[in-house]
C-alpha positions, 0 to 999 in steps of 0.5 A: 471462469477463465478471463476473457482476453481480447486476442491481439494476434501473435508475436513472432520469436526467432531463436536460431533457425526456429520460429515461435508464435506467441499469443498477444493478449489485450486487456479491457483498457487496451494493455497488451501482453505477450503470453509466454506461459509456454515459452520454456516448455516450447523453447527451453528458454526463460525471460530475465526481467529484474524487478519484474518491471515488464512482467505481468504476473496475473490478470486482475479486475481490481485496479487500472493504472496508466502512468503515462496519462496519470490515470487510476481507477478502482473496479472501473471507477475513477479515483477522483470520483471515489475520493470526492463522493465516497467514504473509505468504507464504501471504497473498501466494500467496492474493492473487496466485493467488486461493486459499490454498495447499495444503501442496504449493503453499506449499512450491513457492512458498516454494522459488521465493521462495528461488530468486529471492531474489538480485539480479543482481550487476550491479545491486549496482553501481547502489546506488553510483550514488545519492547517500548521502542518496537517499530509499530509495523513489527507490532502490526504484522505480528498481531495480524498474523496471530488473528488466525489463532483467535479466529480459525474458522477461515482455515478450512474453507477460506472463501466461505467466510471471506466477507466476514474475514474482510470486515474483521480485518478492516475493523480490527487492524484499525483497533490494533493500530490505535492500541499500539500507539496508546501502549507506546504512549503509556496511556489507557486504551480507548475502545471503539464506539458504535456511534462514530464513523470508521475514520472518526472512530480511529481518530478518537481511539488514537487521541481521546484521553480521560484528562483531555477528551478528543474533539472530532473535526469534520475536516480532519475526518474528511481528509483521513477518508480521502487518504485511506481511499487514495491508498486503497490499491495501486495495482501490482506493487511490492506489498500487493505482489507479496500478498499474492505470492504468499497466498499462492502457496495457499497461506491463510488470509491473515498470514498473507496480509502479515507478509504484505505489511512487512513488505510495505514496511520498506523505506522504498515502498510504504516508508516514503511518507515517513522519509519526507518528514525526516527530510524536512526535519533534516532541513529544519535542523540545518537552519531551514535553508531549503534552497540549499537542498533544492540546489543539491537535488539539481546537482547530478554529482550529488546523491541527494534527492528530494523525497516525495517528488516524482513517482516510479510509475507516473510519468506525469502528475500522480492523480492522487496528489492532485486530490490530496493537495486540496485536503492538505490545504483544508486541514492546515487551514482548519487547524491553524497550525504553526509548524516549521516543518510544514512551512518548509514543506510548503516552500518546497512545494511552491518551488517544485511546481514552478521551477523548470528543472522539476516541471520538465522532469515531472518531479511534482509533489506526490501522494507521499509528500502530502500525506506526511504533512496531513498526518503530522498536522493531525498529530499522528507520529512519524513512526505511525505513518506506514501503519496508516498506509497499511490501514488504507491498503488493507482492502486492496490486499484482501481483494487481491488475495481473494482474486488470486485464490479464485483465479482459474489460472492459479499456480504457486509463484515460482520465479526462475533464475539465470544461474551465474555461479561456479560450474559443476566441480569435483568434490574434494574431501576435507583432508585433501583441501588446501589450507 
């Protein structure tokens, strides 16, 4: 059914001697948009908005984000409440289905996750086809894309089996990620267990081995639950927009998610927490003099910037960073880890929270800063950080694909452009062209 916008009146647009009335639409949280969907048909003009920073590409009921006030909510629930009281599986259900599960629904969903945790044995051979140093994100996107060949029941009527496909993806991507790590380490694969929770299962598949059984730490499991919840969705970011754009061509869910994984791979998007660790390693390699890099970050003539501080959308604290900072402190205390990179991170954090330069510019440590520290502390290698991001973001991608597919205003994505190349010119035959 059509979205129920609230009317906000009209905006007046003057082009030469002509005046046009453009509807103003208001969302449920007060966001206002000028509806320009008929602009080109009525005026012959388009709008130019590099990066689409001022363009709403869709209406969505999944996530609300207010960067000016540091607010983030999924399906109307505050991120603080979800992170404090829910498991990742509950939040995944919420994102994909639109409501928090009842106990019976949660039990059923968890059962589906357990049922679909295994990947087809033939897929395991695919891992052997990748070079030993293959980027984990390349492996992940390829393996996800291949799922449509093994589970083709979605291709005829995509929405008929969406619940099954959501559970299958959320469960199997966890297994694929753990298996890719084991293959890279040359270790035997550890299969999922029916008696472990989603996050405990993942950690066990990653780190258990025949010679050193993995001991599950409840603090680590709780922190991983929070990390995945906090990464569950974030409105129309680059990877989510990519899932929607690919899906708008009526591409199947697996291919659309694969496209989103590749978009997330970028260092300006999902690779930020990996970049944090690389920055800390750089500082450590140069003697651990973090104060030098603080001064470089303040120097307007120096291109160096501290990675993991500030956020493009949030103009105040990132609400996710407040939550994950506590989890970060808990993990470091529980594991009692001595790590020079983590020591440098804590020094940088202390400076950024007190130094007027950072405070006045709202350059607080963000979720990427703390997530990188936690992942390193629990033993996840740096090149797997973006895979962890994808694991958390997957339910959000599924929710957006489903919403896009069922959108009454759906149209294939087809942005316009302003052409600035040569004007039409006469064609010159090959023999007559000046050499």
